[in-house]
N, C-alpha and C positions, 0 to 999 in steps of 0.2 A: 109522455109529456116532454115537450122540447124545452131545453134550457135556454134562458134568455142571456144573450151575450151583452156585456157591459163595457163601457169605455170610461176612463177617468181623464178629465181635462184639468190641467194646471193653468190657471188664469191669473192675470194681474189687473187690478183696477187702477186707472189713471184718473186722478181727481185731486183737487185742492183739499177737499175735506176727506175724512176717513169714514166712509159709509159703514153702518153696522151690518151684521149678517142678515138681519131682518130686512133692512132697506135693500140689500143686494138681492135677496130672494124675491122681494116684491117687484123689483125692477126686472128681474129675469122672467118671472111669471107673466108680467105685463107684456114684455117683448114677445114671448112665445105665443101667448094667446092673441096678441095683435096680428101676428102673421099667420098662425095656423089654427086659431080658434081653440075652444075648450077641449074638443076631442083630440086635436093635435098635441095640445099641451099635456093631456093625460096619457098619451101614448109615448111621451118622451122619457118617462121614468126618472125625472130629475130628483137629485138628492145632493144637498150641500154637505160634503164629507168634512171639510175643514176650511176655515177662513181666519186669517190673521189680519185684524183690523189695522194694526200699526204698519205691517209690511205690505198690506193691501194685496196679499197673495191668497189664493184659495184653490180648493180641489172640488170639482163637481162630477158626480157620477150620472151617466146617461146610458140609455139603451143604444146599442150599436145601430139599430135600424133608424134612429132619429138623430144620429150624430151630426149630420150636415145641417139639419134644421136648427138644432140648438146652437151650432157655431154661427149660423146666420143671425139668429136671434141675439146672441151675445154681441155680435158686431154692430147691431142696430141700437144698442143701448147708448143713450146720450145724456140721460139724467138719472142720478141716484140720490135719493134723500133730498131732492130739491136743488142739488148742485150739479153743474156740468160734469160729466164723467164719460169715460170710455173703458171698455173691457177688452183685453187682448188675451188670446189663447197662446200660451207659451209652449205647451207640450201635450201630447195625447198618448195614453198607454192603456193596455188591457188589464194591468194590475197596479195596485198602489205601490208595491215594492219596486217595480220597474220605473214607475213615474218618479219616485223619490231618487232613484239613481240618476235620472236625467237632469236633476236640478243641482 
């Protein structure tokens, strides 16, 4: 059985409001399914590892094969929790340890 390679994305939410983790996940899933459908979304292997509502920083785990699709979906987010928002990817790494060293 082949091992699935993963990547971790450090992102920042730019918004006047502080969206909750649930609002962030809902917005992310909506963006992914809008562009790639239910099947594409299920093949992304999305997992919100960490999210700081006050600092608006978070870590998202995705499968390597769908990394570019997820990045495009993050860039397309314009609304989170009913407020204008943008999501920016700050760093990408293969491990959480290396990602935390980059910040």
